[in-house]
N, C-alpha and C positions, 0 to 999 in steps of 0.2 A: 504494499500500500505507499503511495507516494504521499510524504508529509507536506501539508500546506502551510505556508506562512501565516501567522495571525495578521488579520487585517486593522487597520487603524480603528475601526468600529469594535472589534475585539478588544483593543487595548484600552477605549473607552469603557467597555463594560467591565474590564477588570478593574479600572479605578473606582468603580461603584463598590466593589467587593473590597479591594484593598483599603480604601479609606476608612472602613468600618473598624479596621483592627491596628492600622499603622498611620500616624499622623504625618503629613509632609515633612520631609527633611529640609534643613535650611540650604537656600542659595546665596552664599556669602560673597559680597565684593571684595577682592583683596587689593587695598592700594600698594602694598608692597610689591606682590607679584605683578601688577600693573605696570608699576614704574620700571621694575627689572626686564620685562618682556615688551615694553612699549606698546601695550594694548591693554583692553580693559579685560580683567580677568575675574571670572566668577568660579566659585568652587560649590559644586554640589555635593552636600556632606552625608553621602550614603554610609559613612563610616558611624553615624550616629543612630543608626536602626538598632532595634533590640538585640539583634545578633551581631552588630557591628559589620554589617556588609549588606549591599543591596540586593542580593539573591532571595532575602526572606520575602520580597515582594511576590516573586514567582512561586515560592513554596506555598503561600497562602492563598493565592488564586487557583493554582492547580487542586490542590486538597479540598478547596470549597466546592470544586465540580465533581469530586469523587462520589460514587453510590455508597450508601451505608454498607452495602456487601464488601465493595472494595476496602472500604476503611477498616472493617471487621478483619477480613484476611490479613491486612497489613500491606505496607508499602516498602520496598527496598531500593536503594539506590547507592552510587559509589560516588566519593568526594574526597578532596584533599583538606575540607574543612567548611568552607563557606555555604556551598550548596547543601552538604549535609546538616549544618546547623539550621538552615531554611527549611528543609523536610522535616527535621526533628520538633522545629518550633510550631510549624502548620500541623504536624501530626497530633501534637499535644492539644493544639487550639481546637482541632475538629474530632478528637476522641480516637484518632487511628494509632495502630502499631507501626512503628517505624525501626527499621533495620539499616544501618549505615556501614557500608564497607569502606575502608579507608587504608592508604598505604601505612606500612610498618613505620615510617619516619615522619607521621603526620605531626603538624604544629600542635604541642599539647595543650595549649589554651583552647584550640578550636576542638579537640578530643573531649576535653572537660566539660565544654559548653554543650557538646550533643549528649553526652551522658546526663548531665544536669537536666536537660530538656526530656529525658525519659527514653532516649532511643538505645536500642541495642546496638553497639559498635563492634564491629569485626574488623580487626587490623590484619591484613594480608597483602603481600606483593611489594616490590620495591618501588612502584611509583603508581600514579592514578590508574593508568591504564590496565595494569597487571590487578588492580583492585576491582577495576570495573568487570573484567573478565569473570571473575570469581563471583561478583555480585549477579551477573547475568545468568550464570549457571545456577544459583540458589533461587532466583526469581522464576526460571522454567521448573525446576524440580519441585517446588513448593506452592506453585500458582499465585506468587505475590505480585502486586501491581510494580511493575519495574518502572523507576522515574529516571530516564536518561538526562543526563545534565545538559544536554544541548538539543537533541532532536525532540523536542516538547514544545509545541505551539503554545500551550498554555504557560509554560515558564516564561517564554519570550514575551507574552503578552503582559504578564505580571509584572516583570522587569520594567517593561516599557513605560510603566506608569510615572516612573521618575521623570521621564522626559516631557510627559504632560505637565508636571509640577514646574520644571524648568520654564516653559513656555507661558505657564501662568505668570510667573514673575518677571521674566524676561523674554517678551514676544518676538524679540528680533535679534537672536544672536547670529553670528557670522559663522562661527567654528564651534564643533563640540567634539571634545577628545576623549576618547573610551578606552580603558584597559581591556584587552581581548585575552581571555584564557579559551574556554569552548565557544563563546561567542554570543550567548544570549544577551547580554548588555548592550554591546554594539548593534546588534540585530533589533532589539526593541526601540533603541535610540534612533536608528536609521529610518524605521517605519513612521515612527512620529514625525521626525523632522522633515523627511522628505514627502510627507502627505501634506503637511502645513505649509513649507516653503521649500520646494526642491532646490533652492539656492544655497540653503544651509549646508555647509560643508561638515560632513561627519568623517573622523579620522579614528581608525583602531590602532592600538599599541600592543605589540608582543615584544618578548625579550630575544636578544639574539642567542641566547643559550637553547631556546625552545621555541623555533619559528616556525611551526607545522602549518598554522593557519596562514600566516603570511606568505610561506611558500606555495600553499595549495592555492591560494589567491593569485599568486603571481603566475604560476603555471597552469591554472585553470583545471585542475583535477585534484581529487581528494589524495592526500599523502599520510603516510605513518612514518614517523623518526625511528631510527634503531636505537638512539640514545639521545643524549642532551642533558642540560642541567641548568638551574637556576634556583636561587634561595627563595624566589617568589612563588610559592607554590600556587596561588591563584592563576599563574601564567604557565603552570607546569603541566602542559598535555602533549603528548608524542602523537596523537591522531587527531585529525580533523573530520568533522562529522557534516553530513549531506545537507542538512536543512540550514543551519548557520552559514555554511559555505554559499549556499545558493542565495540567500539574502544578502550576504556581504558583496558577492559579486554584482548582485542588481542594485544596490542602495549606497554602499560605502563608498566614499570617494577615494579613500588611500588608506593603506595599512604601512606602519613604519615599525622599525626595530631600535630598541635601545637596550644599553648595556647594564649588567648588573651594577656597576659602579654608578651609572647614571641614576639608576633606582635608588641607591644609597643616598646619593647627594639630594635627591627630590624628596626622600623621607624627612632627612634633615630640614630641608628648606620649607617643607609643609609645617613641621614642628615650630620654626622659628619666625616664619613669615605669617601664618595662619593660625598658628597654635592649635594644631589639630595633628593627631596620631595617624599616621597612614601605614599600612603594611606595604611590602614590595609592590604587590599588583595594584594596590591602591595610589602608589606614587607614580606609576607608569604615565599618567596623563600629563603631569608636570614635567617629567623628564623628556616627553616627545614635545611639550610646548617650546622647551628650549632648542631641541633640535630644529624645530619649525620657525623660530622666531622671525625671521627676516619675512616670511610668508604672513605672520599674524599682525605685524605692525599696523596699529592705528584700528584693529578690528576689535569686535565683542567676542571674547572666547570664554567657552565653559569648560572646565575641567572636571570630570567625573572622579572623585575621591571614592572609589568603589568600596573599600574596606580598611579596617584599623586593627585587625586582629594580628598584632605583632608581639612576639615574646621578648621579655626584658634582655635575653641574650642577643637576639637577632637586633634589635634597635641598638644595642651598645656597639655589636659588630659594625652595623650600617653606619653609626656615628664615627666610628674609628676609621672605615673607609673614606668616609667623606672628608674628615679632617687630614687624613694622609695626603689625598688628592689636592687639597686646597693649599697643603704646606708645599708640593712640588711647584718649581719654577715654570713658568710659562714658556713654551717653545719659541 
């Protein structure tokens, strides 16, 4: 069965559900970032969601649409953390059993949060894609409702509601920059922005260490990486998926890559300039804005701070990396 992207009308319907459970997140104008980047910079603070990330919107909307029988049987999904928290949060909200498969080296903050929300957590595999394969086997064996992290139109519709909130406060942005893991966030953003005004430029960001969506978009075909690494677990996927790639190719203007070092610098800059904590994936939009700075001059730019679930150890390491780079003399 061919999956169809959610329509703009479906995202409007999703907003009616999501707003019952989640208040809008702030859209903050940053004078400091605006001065540094020579443009008007606004930050969409999805790190302030109850689970610390934007994905909770998709979980709430998808679980709201399941039948009582599906909820009773239970749902199962795979995640490096934020998607899993989303499903666990929504499952508790709607009285469903939730099982989350996660890689063995998952962020402990995210693991603890999933368990605190009542989910059964199964640690397996060296990365997201190995955990996903085990998860799919469990779903097939036990008849559970498998929730794919990307090939789910209702997830995309749910997360697209933050784009509607942006337009409520800033009706005429020029550029919106979105971190890309599996791609639900950039897809929901692009559907909304391009429906309202096709001139709004939507840019997705991946990391140089795991660029599977970028390479799939560039080559025009679904790819899978043999390996790769990044500390930003929200961007750490080795496999591109059919539905988000189709939407990205149709609606997203550009994908770019940033380095882990640039992510570290952006984490520190978000902390110092906007007083917000960003995880690696959440900082990708700001890292990309620095790469794109000449193109952004004089424009209204929205940065999606997609999540803030970072461990103390990772934050300290990121600050050390940023400080080390700042201390190096310019070439």
